[in-house]
C-alpha positions in Angstrom: 0.1 0.0 0.0 1.4 3.4 -1.1 2.4 6.1 1.4 0.0 9.1 0.8 1.7 12.3 0.1 1.0 15.6 2.4 -1.6 16.9 -0.1 -3.7 14.1 -0.5 -3.2 13.6 3.5 -4.7 17.6 3.9 -7.4 16.6 1.4 -9.1 13.3 2.8 -8.5 15.5 6.3 -11.4 18.1 4.7 -14.1 14.8 4.6 -13.1 13.7 8.4 -14.5 15.8 11.8 -12.1 16.3 14.4 -9.1 14.3 12.8 -5.7 16.3 13.1 -2.0 15.3 11.6 0.5 14.6 14.1 3.7 13.5 12.7 3.3 10.1 10.2 -0.4 9.7 12.1 -4.0 11.0 12.1 -5.5 11.5 15.6 -8.5 12.2 17.2 -10.0 12.4 20.8 -13.6 11.0 21.6 -15.3 12.2 24.5 -17.8 9.9 26.0 -20.3 10.2 29.2 -18.1 8.1 31.5 -15.5 5.3 31.8 -18.2 2.3 31.0 -19.1 4.2 27.9 -15.5 4.9 26.6 -14.4 1.0 27.0 -17.8 0.3 25.1 -16.4 2.1 22.0 -13.2 0.4 22.0 -15.1 -2.7 22.5 -17.0 -1.7 19.0 -13.9 -0.7 17.6 -12.1 -4.0 18.1 -14.2 -6.6 15.7 -13.6 -3.9 13.0 -10.0 -3.3 13.3 -9.5 -6.8 13.5 -11.6 -7.8 10.0 -9.4 -5.0 8.4 -6.2 -6.2 9.8 -5.3 -2.5 10.6 -5.3 -1.4 14.7 -5.0 2.0 15.8 -3.0 2.8 18.9 -5.7 3.5 21.9 -5.4 5.4 24.5 -8.0 5.9 27.3 -8.2 8.3 29.8 -11.1 7.8 32.0 -14.2 9.3 29.6 -11.7 10.0 26.7 -10.5 7.9 24.1 -7.8 9.0 21.6 -7.2 6.9 18.4 -3.9 7.3 16.5 -3.6 6.0 12.8 -0.4 5.4 10.8 0.7 2.6 8.5 4.3 1.8 10.1 5.1 -0.7 7.5 4.9 2.2 5.1 6.4 5.2 7.6 3.0 7.2 7.0 -0.3 7.4 6.1 -2.2 5.2 3.8 -5.4 4.6 2.6 -6.2 2.0 5.5 -5.5 4.7 8.0 -8.2 6.8 6.6 -10.6 3.7 6.2 -10.3 3.6 9.9 -10.9 6.8 10.9 -14.1 7.0 9.0 -15.0 3.4 11.0 -14.0 4.8 14.0 -16.4 7.7 13.4 -19.2 5.4 12.6 -19.1 3.2 15.6 -18.5 6.1 17.9 
């Protein structure tokens, strides 16, 4: 899978809400009512990430979940990362 150019990354970010570029990754913080809801979001995310064989870095801080996508084998962002972001927004 080919690494996306900076221009393509910026173009695709326009189609996503709340996602930002940080280094070679895209990142978004989701906020929920409490810890159980935050964990339930991650539980919904897991089967989809497994099915796609592409997994985000996940940080849970009480009611906040931060996801970070990057295709490490390509050294940056690819189509897989943006597909993961779309999926995460859908299951949130």
